[in-house]
VOPAGU-2260 file (C-alpha; in pm, 1 decimal, decimal comma):
REM VOPAGU-2260
SITE   aa  ch    i         X         Y         Z
SITE  UNK   A    0   15584,4    4028,5   14765,1
SITE  UNK   A    1   15624,3    4008,6   14392,7
SITE  UNK   A    2   15630,0    4269,2   14124,7
SITE  UNK   A    3   15537,1    4319,2   13755,7
SITE  UNK   A    4   15536,3    4576,7   13558,2
SITE  UNK   A    5   15211,2    4751,7   13438,0
SITE  UNK   A    6   15049,9    5071,1   13261,8
SITE  UNK   A    7   14994,0    5370,5   13439,6
SITE  UNK   A    8   14700,7    5581,7   13431,7
SITE  UNK   A    9   14641,2    5944,6   13281,1
SITE  UNK   A   10   14688,7    6147,1   13544,0
SITE  UNK   A   11   14384,3    6414,4   13633,8
SITE  UNK   A   12   14534,1    6612,5   13933,9
SITE  UNK   A   13   14655,0    6958,3   13908,4
SITE  UNK   A   14   14991,8    7074,1   14097,8
SITE  UNK   A   15   14928,8    7250,7   14411,4
SITE  UNK   A   16   15190,6    7430,8   14465,2
SITE  UNK   A   17   15518,9    7485,9   14284,6
SITE  UNK   A   18   15728,6    7247,7   14553,5
SITE  UNK   A   19   15451,0    6962,6   14443,6
SITE  UNK   A   20   15662,1    6765,7   14167,8
SITE  UNK   A   21   15437,5    6471,2   14047,5
SITE  UNK   A   22   15081,4    6318,1   14189,0
SITE  UNK   A   23   15061,4    5972,0   14149,3
SITE  UNK   A   24   14759,8    5784,6   14113,8
SITE  UNK   A   25   14828,8    5410,8   14234,9
SITE  UNK   A   26   14696,8    5148,5   13977,5
SITE  UNK   A   27   14490,9    4880,0   14135,4
SITE  UNK   A   28   14559,0    4497,0   14068,3
SITE  UNK   A   29   14256,8    4277,4   14146,8
SITE  UNK   A   30   14450,1    3993,1   14322,4
SITE  UNK   A   31   14139,9    3751,5   14356,2
SITE  UNK   A   32   13872,3    3700,2   14639,6
SITE  UNK   A   33   13869,3    4101,2   14684,6
SITE  UNK   A   34   14253,9    4122,1   14731,8
SITE  UNK   A   35   14348,4    4490,9   14554,3
SITE  UNK   A   36   14670,1    4600,3   14553,2
SITE  UNK   A   37   14771,6    4965,0   14460,8
SITE  UNK   A   38   15081,4    5001,6   14308,5
SITE  UNK   A   39   15220,0    5390,6   14351,5
SITE  UNK   A   40   15599,6    5304,5   14248,2
SITE  UNK   A   41   15786,4    5268,8   14054,7
SITE  UNK   A   42   15592,3    5506,4   13785,9
SITE  UNK   A   43   15637,1    5621,2   13434,7
SITE  UNK   A   44   15743,6    5926,9   13556,2
SITE  UNK   A   45   15924,4    5814,2   13883,5
SITE  UNK   A   46   16155,8    5517,2   13963,1
SITE  UNK   A   47   16259,5    5604,5   14288,2
SITE  UNK   A   48   16141,3    5886,8   14577,4
SITE  UNK   A   49   16485,1    5884,3   14765,0
SITE  UNK   A   50   16615,9    5544,0   14775,6
SITE  UNK   A   51   16218,7    5408,4   14771,5
SITE  UNK   A   52   16183,0    5194,8   14422,9
SITE  UNK   A   53   15817,2    5047,8   14482,6
SITE  UNK   A   54   15577,3    5097,8   14717,5
SITE  UNK   A   55   15253,7    4867,2   14744,2
SITE  UNK   A   56   14910,3    4909,2   14934,7
SITE  UNK   A   57   14772,9    4646,8   14998,1
SITE  UNK   A   58   14377,2    4584,7   15087,0
SITE  UNK   A   59   14203,7    4641,7   15306,6
SITE  UNK   A   60   14051,7    4278,0   15250,9
SITE  UNK   A   61   13808,9    4085,8   15452,4
SITE  UNK   A   62   13921,1    3713,3   15457,7
SITE  UNK   A   63   13661,4    3510,0   15588,3
SITE  UNK   A   64   13761,0    3160,8   15762,5
SITE  UNK   A   65   14006,2    2954,1   15580,7
SITE  UNK   A   66   14087,2    3197,8   15352,9
SITE  UNK   A   67   14412,3    3432,2   15368,5
SITE  UNK   A   68   14764,4    3592,0   15193,1
SITE  UNK   A   69   14984,8    3310,4   15019,1
SITE  UNK   A   70   15267,9    3475,4   14875,3
SITE  UNK   A   71   15516,3    3158,3   14780,0
SITE  UNK   A   72   15862,8    3191,4   14835,2
SITE  UNK   A   73   16054,3    3405,1   14605,2
SITE  UNK   A   74   16346,5    3552,0   14568,2
SITE  UNK   A   75   16500,3    3958,5   14527,0
SITE  UNK   A   76   16876,2    4116,0   14507,3
SITE  UNK   A   77   17009,2    4451,9   14522,9
SITE  UNK   A   78   16724,8    4606,1   14751,4
SITE  UNK   A   79   16551,1    4563,7   15121,0
SITE  UNK   A   80   16173,8    4533,1   15171,4
SITE  UNK   A   81   16034,1    4723,3   15430,2
SITE  UNK   A   82   15645,2    4551,8   15558,3
SITE  UNK   A   83   15415,7    4769,5   15748,1
SITE  UNK   A   84   15098,1    4684,9   15853,1
SITE  UNK   A   85   14761,7    4902,0   15982,7
SITE  UNK   A   86   14550,0    4591,0   16051,0
SITE  UNK   A   87   14623,2    4178,5   16078,9
SITE  UNK   A   88   14939,4    4021,8   16045,8
SITE  UNK   A   89   15158,6    3849,8   15820,2
SITE  UNK   A   90   15403,3    3567,4   15901,1
SITE  UNK   A   91   15718,6    3638,0   15706,4
SITE  UNK   A   92   15989,2    3326,1   15684,2
SITE  UNK   A   93   16327,2    3364,7   15474,4
SITE  UNK   A   94   16620,9    3176,8   15367,0
SITE  UNK   A   95   16793,1    3285,7   15649,1
SITE  UNK   A   96   16595,5    3140,7   15889,2
SITE  UNK   A   97   16414,9    3415,7   15971,4
SITE  UNK   A   98   16065,0    3353,5   16111,8
SITE  UNK   A   99   15871,7    3657,2   16237,3
SITE  UNK   A  100   15529,6    3752,0   16261,9
SITE  UNK   A  101   15416,1    4105,4   16146,6
SITE  UNK   A  102   15212,8    4284,6   16340,8
SITE  UNK   A  103   15069,9    4644,5   16317,1
SITE  UNK   A  104   15307,2    4907,8   16352,7
SITE  UNK   A  105   15629,8    4707,2   16386,8
SITE  UNK   A  106   15939,6    4791,4   16157,8
SITE  UNK   A  107   16028,9    4492,7   15947,1
SITE  UNK   A  108   16329,1    4548,0   15710,1
SITE  UNK   A  109   16475,4    4256,8   15487,4
SITE  UNK   A  110   16775,8    4297,0   15325,4
SITE  UNK   A  111   16816,5    4081,4   15039,7
SITE  UNK   A  112   17143,3    4216,4   14927,0
SITE  UNK   A  113   17351,0    3972,8   14750,9
SITE  UNK   A  114   17055,2    3721,0   14766,9
SITE  UNK   A  115   16748,0    3588,3   14990,5
SITE  UNK   A  116   16400,5    3397,7   14922,9
SITE  UNK   A  117   16083,3    3450,2   15133,8
SITE  UNK   A  118   15744,9    3366,0   15181,9
SITE  UNK   A  119   15472,9    3593,8   15308,2
SITE  UNK   A  120   15130,0    3392,2   15441,8
SITE  UNK   A  121   14855,6    3441,6   15641,5
SITE  UNK   A  122   14912,1    3321,4   15978,9
SITE  UNK   A  123   14717,9    2985,5   16098,5
SITE  UNK   A  124   14530,7    3099,9   16396,0
SITE  UNK   A  125   14428,0    3436,5   16160,2
SITE  UNK   A  126   14373,1    3165,8   15888,2
SITE  UNK   A  127   14131,9    2957,2   16099,6
SITE  UNK   A  128   13908,1    3298,9   16228,2
SITE  UNK   A  129   13915,2    3504,9   15955,5
SITE  UNK   A  130   14040,2    3841,6   15947,8
SITE  UNK   A  131   14110,6    4212,4   15782,8
SITE  UNK   A  132   14459,9    4271,3   15632,7
SITE  UNK   A  133   14548,8    4634,8   15556,6
SITE  UNK   A  134   14935,4    4718,3   15507,5
SITE  UNK   A  135   15203,5    4844,3   15262,7
SITE  UNK   A  136   15521,9    4726,6   15143,0
SITE  UNK   A  137   15801,0    4914,7   14991,8
SITE  UNK   A  138   16152,2    4815,0   14818,6
SITE  UNK   A  139   16443,0    5044,6   14945,2
SITE  UNK   A  140   16721,0    5024,7   14650,6
SITE  UNK   A  141   17067,2    4974,3   14772,0
SITE  UNK   A  142   17327,7    5202,9   14702,3
SITE  UNK   A  143   17572,5    5060,8   14418,3
SITE  UNK   A  144   17886,0    4982,9   14682,3
SITE  UNK   A  145   17645,8    4827,0   14898,5
SITE  UNK   A  146   17373,6    4590,8   14646,3
SITE  UNK   A  147   17582,3    4237,2   14705,0
SITE  UNK   A  148   17611,4    4278,3   15105,8
SITE  UNK   A  149   17507,1    4009,6   15339,0
SITE  UNK   A  150   17134,7    3949,4   15355,5
SITE  UNK   A  151   16967,7    4007,9   15677,2
SITE  UNK   A  152   16634,9    4066,3   15878,6
SITE  UNK   A  153   16568,7    4347,2   16145,9
SITE  UNK   A  154   16221,5    4345,3   16345,0
SITE  UNK   A  155   16121,0    4634,0   16574,7
SITE  UNK   A  156   15796,3    4590,7   16770,7
SITE  UNK   A  157   15539,4    4951,1   16751,0
SITE  UNK   A  158   15647,6    4998,2   17114,6
SITE  UNK   A  159   16010,6    4989,3   17012,1
SITE  UNK   A  160   15972,8    5237,8   16771,4
SITE  UNK   A  161   15978,2    5635,1   16836,4
SITE  UNK   A  162   15633,4    5799,7   16851,8
SITE  UNK   A  163   15514,3    6180,0   16880,1
SITE  UNK   A  164   15164,4    6240,3   17008,1
SITE  UNK   A  165   15001,9    6606,1   17026,2
SITE  UNK   A  166   14670,9    6623,3   17032,0
SITE  UNK   A  167   14533,0    6497,4   16779,4
SITE  UNK   A  168   14878,1    6477,3   16537,6
SITE  UNK   A  169   15049,1    6118,0   16627,1
SITE  UNK   A  170   15326,8    6038,2   16435,1
SITE  UNK   A  171   15555,3    5671,0   16419,5
SITE  UNK   A  172   15910,6    5689,9   16363,0
SITE  UNK   A  173   15996,1    5358,4   16157,7
SITE  UNK   A  174   16307,8    5478,2   15987,4
SITE  UNK   A  175   16516,9    5767,3   15960,3
SITE  UNK   A  176   16475,7    6077,8   16140,2
SITE  UNK   A  177   16169,0    6295,3   16150,7
SITE  UNK   A  178   15958,0    6518,4   16446,6
SITE  UNK   A  179   16279,2    6518,0   16615,8
SITE  UNK   A  180   16333,5    6195,2   16722,0
SITE  UNK   A  181   16528,0    5851,6   16525,2
SITE  UNK   A  182   16436,9    5512,4   16473,2
SITE  UNK   A  183   16664,8    5244,2   16551,4
SITE  UNK   A  184   16722,4    5042,0   16269,7
SITE  UNK   A  185   17018,6    5026,8   16087,5
SITE  UNK   A  186   17023,2    5172,0   15696,7
SITE  UNK   A  187   17318,2    5150,8   15444,3
SITE  UNK   A  188   17145,9    5492,1   15325,7
SITE  UNK   A  189   17020,6    5808,0   15404,2
SITE  UNK   A  190   16621,4    5762,6   15374,5
SITE  UNK   A  191   16326,2    5828,8   15634,3
SITE  UNK   A  192   15934,3    5664,2   15677,7
SITE  UNK   A  193   15709,2    5810,9   15932,4
SITE  UNK   A  194   15337,1    5706,0   15962,9
SITE  UNK   A  195   15147,0    6014,9   16053,6
SITE  UNK   A  196   14782,7    6047,9   16130,9
SITE  UNK   A  197   14569,5    6410,2   16194,9
SITE  UNK   A  198   14255,1    6431,0   16314,3
SITE  UNK   A  199   14054,3    6689,8   16098,0
SITE  UNK   A  200   14208,2    7055,6   16086,7
SITE  UNK   A  201   14485,7    6989,4   16224,5
SITE  UNK   A  202   14831,9    7003,1   16056,7
SITE  UNK   A  203   15185,2    6846,1   16040,5
SITE  UNK   A  204   15516,2    6969,6   15864,8
SITE  UNK   A  205   15703,3    6793,6   15614,2
SITE  UNK   A  206   16035,0    6906,4   15719,9
SITE  UNK   A  207   16326,8    6979,1   15404,6
SITE  UNK   A  208   16568,4    6767,3   15567,9
SITE  UNK   A  209   16584,8    6517,5   15305,9
SITE  UNK   A  210   16658,5    6541,7   14978,2
SITE  UNK   A  211   16377,7    6369,5   14829,2
SITE  UNK   A  212   16029,3    6366,6   14965,1
SITE  UNK   A  213   15657,8    6218,4   14920,4
SITE  UNK   A  214   15345,2    6201,3   15117,1
SITE  UNK   A  215   15150,7    5861,4   15075,5
SITE  UNK   A  216   14807,6    5938,4   15157,9
SITE  UNK   A  217   14638,8    5605,7   15282,7
SITE  UNK   A  218   14276,5    5748,2   15444,0
SITE  UNK   A  219   14137,6    6042,3   15423,4
SITE  UNK   A  220   14205,5    6396,5   15292,8
SITE  UNK   A  221   14464,1    6661,2   15298,7
SITE  UNK   A  222   14516,2    7018,1   15197,2
SITE  UNK   A  223   14824,4    7149,4   15086,9
SITE  UNK   A  224   14891,4    7523,5   14972,6
SITE  UNK   A  225   14480,8    7518,6   14917,9
SITE  UNK   A  226   14435,0    7225,8   14704,6
SITE  UNK   A  227   14289,7    6889,1   14840,5
SITE  UNK   A  228   14360,6    6517,5   14789,4
SITE  UNK   A  229   14183,8    6226,6   14856,9
SITE  UNK   A  230   14341,5    5900,0   14929,2
SITE  UNK   A  231   14502,2    5714,7   14765,6
SITE  UNK   A  232   14764,9    5947,4   14639,8
SITE  UNK   A  233   15147,6    5935,9   14634,6
SITE  UNK   A  234   15264,1    6345,6   14648,8
SITE  UNK   A  235   15584,9    6405,9   14519,1
SITE  UNK   A  236   15772,0    6702,3   14647,3
SITE  UNK   A  237   16090,3    6907,6   14497,9
SITE  UNK   A  238   16378,4    6965,8   14672,9
SITE  UNK   A  239   16416,3    7258,9   14932,5
SITE  UNK   A  240   16096,4    7343,7   15053,4
SITE  UNK   A  241   15919,4    7319,8   15420,5
SITE  UNK   A  242   15558,7    7180,5   15328,4
SITE  UNK   A  243   15283,3    7172,7   15571,4
SITE  UNK   A  244   14979,7    6903,2   15541,0
SITE  UNK   A  245   14639,4    6939,6   15704,6
SITE  UNK   A  246   14384,0    6706,5   15754,3
SITE  UNK   A  247   14060,8    6804,2   15543,2
SITE  UNK   A  248   13883,6    6504,7   15760,1
SITE  UNK   A  249   14074,6    6228,1   15996,6
SITE  UNK   A  250   14412,6    6079,9   15746,4
SITE  UNK   A  251   14650,8    5843,2   15799,1
SITE  UNK   A  252   14955,2    5921,0   15543,8
SITE  UNK   A  253   15330,9    5825,9   15539,0
SITE  UNK   A  254   15620,9    6067,4   15499,5
SITE  UNK   A  255   15903,1    5886,8   15316,7
SITE  UNK   A  256   16210,5    5924,1   15114,4
SITE  UNK   A  257   16599,6    6027,8   15163,3
SITE  UNK   A  258   16900,7    6100,8   14962,9
SITE  UNK   A  259   16873,1    6036,6   14555,4
SITE  UNK   A  260   17094,7    5735,8   14495,8
SITE  UNK   A  261   17412,1    5761,0   14233,8
SITE  UNK   A  262   17195,2    5658,7   13924,4
SITE  UNK   A  263   16901,7    5476,3   13817,2
SITE  UNK   A  264   16835,1    5083,7   13862,0
SITE  UNK   A  265   16724,6    4789,3   13618,2
SITE  UNK   A  266   16393,5    4614,9   13786,7
SITE  UNK   A  267   16277,6    4279,3   13664,8
SITE  UNK   A  268   16018,1    4097,2   13846,5
SITE  UNK   A  269   16144,5    4065,9   14246,9
SITE  UNK   A  270   16515,5    4182,9   14089,2
SITE  UNK   A  271   16705,2    4536,8   14137,4
SITE  UNK   A  272   17045,5    4630,1   14046,5
SITE  UNK   A  273   17243,2    4851,6   13843,9
SITE  UNK   A  274   17355,0    4613,6   13678,7
SITE  UNK   A  275   17160,4    4387,3   13380,8
SITE  UNK   A  276   17393,0    4141,8   13348,6
SITE  UNK   A  277   17372,1    4088,6   13759,1
SITE  UNK   A  278   16985,7    4090,9   13698,6
SITE  UNK   A  279   17026,9    3811,1   13422,8
SITE  UNK   A  280   17241,4    3614,9   13645,7
SITE  UNK   A  281   16967,9    3612,6   13925,4
SITE  UNK   A  282   16744,9    3534,8   13690,6
SITE  UNK   A  283   16970,4    3226,0   13620,7
SITE  UNK   A  284   17015,9    3152,7   13972,9
SITE  UNK   A  285   16628,3    3135,4   14059,8
SITE  UNK   A  286   16532,4    2910,9   13754,0
SITE  UNK   A  287   16852,3    2649,0   13866,0
SITE  UNK   A  288   16753,1    2670,3   14241,3
SITE  UNK   A  289   17080,3    2808,7   14374,5
SITE  UNK   A  290   16901,9    3071,7   14592,1
SITE  UNK   A  291   16886,3    2943,7   14935,1
SITE  UNK   A  292   16565,3    2769,6   15059,0
SITE  UNK   A  293   16291,1    2908,9   15263,3
SITE  UNK   A  294   16266,4    2604,0   15563,1
SITE  UNK   A  295   15938,0    2456,2   15581,4
SITE  UNK   A  296   15796,6    2513,5   15209,4
SITE  UNK   A  297   15794,4    2313,2   14957,3
SITE  UNK   A  298   15629,0    2530,9   14633,8
SITE  UNK   A  299   15818,9    2848,9   14503,1
SITE  UNK   A  300   15670,9    3154,6   14261,7
SITE  UNK   A  301   15853,2    2999,1   13903,1
SITE  UNK   A  302   16079,3    3272,6   13699,3
SITE  UNK   A  303   15834,1    3454,3   13535,8
SITE  UNK   A  304   15826,5    3426,7   13111,0
SITE  UNK   A  305   15894,3    3781,3   13073,7
SITE  UNK   A  306   16174,3    4013,8   12982,8
SITE  UNK   A  307   16281,6    4363,1   13029,8
């Protein structure tokens, strides 16, 4: 998806315990036709959690017949995108020739590296009949030595991913290691991403195995050290402490994080880089149509008229 900067809200949440560094209230933008996007990262007080530099929560939206999502071809550099759905389907097409219907519970990792363009649209069957859409898109900033790797795409269906199920606790390991399971996705840095659902009254641990960690609460309400948090919230934790999360009511959340990168990143529109000059180069490349084209697509999103 595409990104442009927006203002952060004034937070009213108090810290829940010494281990909690920041509570982010996602800022909401209405893209039309009732399609809301909530953006948790980047934030004015926290650019990244591990390598996670962008976190969007889109939907839920009910598209009527004839309507759908249409994100025209647009470019990326210096990052990998993770698209994860709870409801609906999205058709991914990219300039490397990859075509993939993204479905709920599947892991879809597009590594932009030196440069890729892609589109994200509602498939024709769902567009004809109408459908609900709810999901997340995250960007993973690449390590400085890997920012210019060749673009690629990985897909793992929901049945390919490790799952833990234990009497009301369900966890799907999308990337990295959690709950004693490891996902098969290939990564160029150390990070993790897990969908966790809890029945009311049940608890789950957020282990201290990774340097930086956060929980994004998609639905429900959770208790941490006696403080209750309602969805949607991004809870960012300090390193080192084991955290226990208890569902106040049935809840769905994402555990995420990883090893911190070696430094901050510049982010402009859909470009991420450790070099401002590299972003300027990418802007010119998109403007001059030097990115690869997405097959069967004739329109693109033009370069925005904006600056850092």
